[in-house]
N, C-alpha and C positions, 0 to 999 in steps of 0.2 A: 823515321817514317818516310816512305816515298811520297812523291807529289800525288800519285794516284791514290794512295791511302789517305792523304790529307783531304783530297777532293771528295773522296767517298765519305769520310767522317763528317766533313762540312755539310754534304748533301743530306746525310742522315739526321744531323742536328737541325737543319733547316726544315726537313720534312716533319720531324717530331714537333717543332715549334708551330708550324702551320696546322698540323693535326690537332694539337691542343687548343689552339685558338678557334678552329672550326668547330670542334666538339663542344667547346664552351658556349659559343654563340648559338649553335644548333640546339643545345639543351635548353638554354634560356629562352630562345624563341619558341620552342615547342611548349614549354611550360606556360608562357604568357598567352599563346594562342589557345591552348587547351583550357586554361583558366577562364578566359573570356567566353569561350563557347559553353563551358560548364555553367558559368554564372547566368548565361542567357536562357538556359533550359533547366536550371537547378530545381525550380518548383515542380517540374514534371518528373525528374529522374532521381530525386533525393534518395529514395530507398535503394536505388541501384548505382550509387556513386562509385562503388568499388568496381563494378563491371565497366562503367564508363572509363575510368582511369586505367584499368587493366587493358582494355581494348586499345585505348589511346597509346599506352606505353608500347605495345607490340607494333603498332603502326609506326611509331616514332623510331624504333630501333631497326625497322625493316631496311632502311638505307645502309646502316652499318652491317647488319646481318648478312646482306647479300655480298658484301666485299669479302667476307670470310667464307660464305657458303659456296660461292662460285669456284673457289680454289679447292675446297674440300669435296664437294659433291655437286658438280654441274649437272643440270637436268631441268625437266619441265617445272618442278616445284620451285627450284631456284629462279627460274625465269619469271614466274609469277611474283616471287618476292622482290626480284629486281625491278619489275614494272611498278609494283606497289611502292617500293622505296623511292624510285625516281619521281613518280607522281606526287608522293607525299612531300618530297622536298619542294616541289613547285607549289603545292597547296599551302604548305607552311609559309613559304616565302611571300606569296600574295596575301594570305590571311594576316600575316604579321604587318605588312604594309597598310592594309585596309583598316585593321583594328587600331593601329597607331593613329591613323588619320581620324577615325571615328572618335577615339579617346580625346584627341586634341580638339576636335569640333565640339564635343560634349563639354570639355573644360572651358572653352571660350564662351559657349552659351551660358554656362553657369556663372562665369565671371562677369559677363556683360549684363545678364538679366538674372540676378540672384533670386528675385521674387518668383521667377518662373522656373524654379529648380525642377529638373526632370527626374521623376521618381523611377524606381525599379530599373536602374541602368546597370549593366546592359540587359535589355529586355529580350524576349523571344524574337521580337520583330527585327531587332538589330542583328541578332545571331543568324536568323533566317536570311536576311538581306546579304550579309557578308558571305555566308555559305553559297548563296545563289550566284553572286558575282564571281566568286572564285571558281565555281563549277563551270560557268559560262566561259571564263577565261581559259580554263584547261581544255574544254571541248574545242574552242576555236583554235587554240595553240596547237593541239594535236592535229586537227584538220590542216592547218597551215603548214606544219612541218612535213606532212605527208603529201604535199602537192608542190614539189620542186618546180622551179621555173628555169628557163634558158635565158641567160643574160648575154647579150651580144656586144662585142667591142670591135671597132675598126682601128687597127694600129698601123702606123706608117713608120718604117725604119729607113733612114737615109743611107742605105748601103745597097748597091746593086749586087744581085746574086745571079750567077750564070745559070740559065735555063730554069730559074725559079722566081717568077715575078711575084708570086703570092704563096703563103703558107697558111693552111686552114688548121687551127689547133682547137682542141677541147681541153678544158682544165677543170679538175675537180680536187677539192681538198676536204679534210675533216669528215671523211665518211664514217669513221668510228665503228668499223665492223666488229661485231662481238655479240654479246648476249641479247641486246635490244635491237640494234641495227643489224639485221641478219641477211641471209642470202636472198631472201625475197626482195628486200630493198635494193640489193646490189644488182639483181637481175633487171629491175626496173631502170636503174641508172645506166647499165650497159646497153640496154635496148634504146634508151633515149640518145646516148652518145653515138651508137651505130647509125641511128636515123640521121644524125647530123653529118655523117660520113667525113670525119676529119682526116687530115693527113698524118696527124701526130696527136698523142694524148699525153697529158701531164697530170700526175697524181702528186699533189703538193703537200704531203705529210698527213699524219694521223689517219692513215688508211685503216690501220688496225687499232682497236681500242684496248690497249694494254695486254690482254690475255690472248696469246697467239693460238691457244688450243681451239678456240671457237672458229678461228680462221680455217683451220684444217678440218675439224669435225663437221663444219657446216658446208663442206664441199665448195668453199668459196673460190679456191684456185681455178676450178673448172669453169666457173662463171667469168672470172677475169680473163681467161684465155680467149673468150669470145670477142675481146677487143683486139682487132687486128688491123690497125691503121698502117698505111704504107711505110711510114718512118718509125713505127714502133711506139711503145708505151714507156715513158720515163717517170721515175718517182724519186722522191727524197723522203727521209724519215721525219716525223714530227716529235713533239715532246711525249706523246702518249706511247709511242713505240718504246721509248726509253723508260717511262714511268713503269711500264709492265715488267721491266728487268730482263727482257728477252729480245733485245734489239737484233742480235745476231740471227736468231731464229726467224724473226720478222723479215729480215733481208733475204734469208734462204728461201722462205716460203713464197715471198713475192717474186723472187727470181724464178722459182718453179712454175709460177703462174704466167711466165713470159714477160715479166716487168723488168725493165732495166733500172735497177736501183743505184743511184749515184750518191756515194758517201764521200764528200769532198773530192769529187771527180769532175773532169771536164772532157766531153767527148765531141768530136766533129762528126756531124750527121751527114751522110751522103756527100761529104766533101763540100758542103754548101753553107752550113751554119753550125754554131756551137750550142750545146746544151750543158750548162754547168749546174751541178747539184751540190748544195752545201749541207754539211751535217747540221743537225739541229743544235741550237744553243744549249738544250737540256743535256746533251751528251757529256759536257764537262761536269755537271752536277750529279748525274745518275750513273755514268759509266767511267768517270775519271779520264775522259778523253779531251783533248784540246783540238778544237776544229781549226782547220787551216785558215789563215787570213785570206780574204778575197783576192788581194793582190797576188798572193802566192798561188792561189788556185788558178788564176788567169795568166800567170806568168808564162811567156814563151808562145802563146797562141797568136794567131793572125787576127789582129783587131780590125782588119778590113772586112772581115766576115761578121755577120750578125751574131750577137751573143745573147742567149736567153738564159736567165738565171732562175733556178728553182730554190727558194729559201722559205721554209715553212713559216717562220715568224717575221712579220714586217717591221723589223727594228733596225734603226740606224740606216735609213733609206738613202742617205747621202753617200754611203759607201759604194753603192752600185754606180752612182753618177761619177764618182771620182775614178773608178776603175774601168770605165768604158762599157758598162753593161747597157745594152739597148732595151731590153725588156725583162723586168723582174716579175715573177709570179709567186704570190704568197697566199696564205690562209690564216689559220690559227684563231683569228678574232671571233669568228662566228657572227660578226657584226653585232656582238653583244647578246645574240640569241633571243633574249626576251627583255622587254621593257621592265624597269628603267635601266637595266644593264646596257642597253643600246646607247644610252646617253653617256654612260661612263666610258664605254669603249671608244667613243669618238674623241674623248679627251686624253685617253691613255696612249692611243696610237696616232701617229701623224696621218696615216691613211688606214682607217678601220675597215673600210669597205669601198670598192669601186676603183676608179682610175685616177692616177696622179702622175704629173710630169714634172721631173726635176732636171732642167737643162735638156740634154738629148736623151736622158734615161727616162723610161716609162715604167710605171708600176701598176699592176692590177692585183687587188686583194679580193679574194672571194669570201663570201659568208659561209661557204661549205655546203656539202650535200647532206650530211647527217647532223646529229645533235649529240651533245655530251650531257649526261645526267638526264634531267627531265626531257622526254622526247617531244618537246613543244617549242614553238617559235611564236613570239608576239612582238611585233615591231621590226621583225626581220623575216627573211624567207630562205629556204633551201634552194640551192641553184647549181646548175651546170653552166660553166662559162664557155661561150663560143667566141673564138677570136679569129678574125681575118687579118693576117699580117701581110702588108704590102711592102715590098722592097723597092725603094726608089733611090736613084742617084742624087 
């Protein structure tokens, strides 16, 4: 078996293992939450238990149904199912966290004060309270995700550039264009970027959310073409372009939209600075490709000129420092997207969001413009990154 075949087989095995674990946890979580809500209203709906569990079952499988449906029959019905499934995932996630906390609280009260045992738990009032809190979280999270901010950074690179004292850049990652994040969201993003009037635009991966058909059918290329900065638009692929299994088409369509897609390539822009674009780490797992080492990617270039590296996943950040990268731009993390994942993300990545300096190398990680899965943000926000890069001797 070839190395490509082995990588493909390992990727399939890994994907299957992750899928089994996710489905198991998702099923158990759905049952636990469904049971708690049922117990809290059981006295009211006892004659209609079958209807409750039937409706609950269809809501629970909506997340999985949409993954199959969008491949078989994309359309407005599937869009509604997709929205339902994504919100259901968020609702179950927060319901599970809150119900577990409530159960622990109830257990501790019973243990500490056995004579004051609370009867009829979980009661209607507990169920109503949990449902209300979850609903408020989803409403706020939706509003927050749909109100992106502009985050500004001033970066100083100790390299003089002839006739270019400053470079104004806009950076966006993790747009996740597809069934949920559609052309309407993209038009808003393009408008905000054009208002910033950058010299150059960087799209740092996960521009397309897996299925490239929505990118074409939604007339998204026409919208992207409205980005016309002086030095052009440069992009790299993210893990989701590879997860969709059509990375080559993603590259083709992005290039048709006027985007310079860099796949392990380094280009000199206007003979003044370099933009290096790394292939995503997922390429080896999903496409059997081995991405070039950063040292090989930057071999033979003039290190006296500024080097800007686009790398979707902010992993092994010391590599850029060792190879003379002046500024690395990354995304992928979503800054955790919603609490408490935001806390986990900070421990998983050396730089989960924001600015970090390692020696003379500087790294900016964006929380991304779009969302993955539930279109909500709690404890993070969607953003466009506005960067003023000054070149100093």
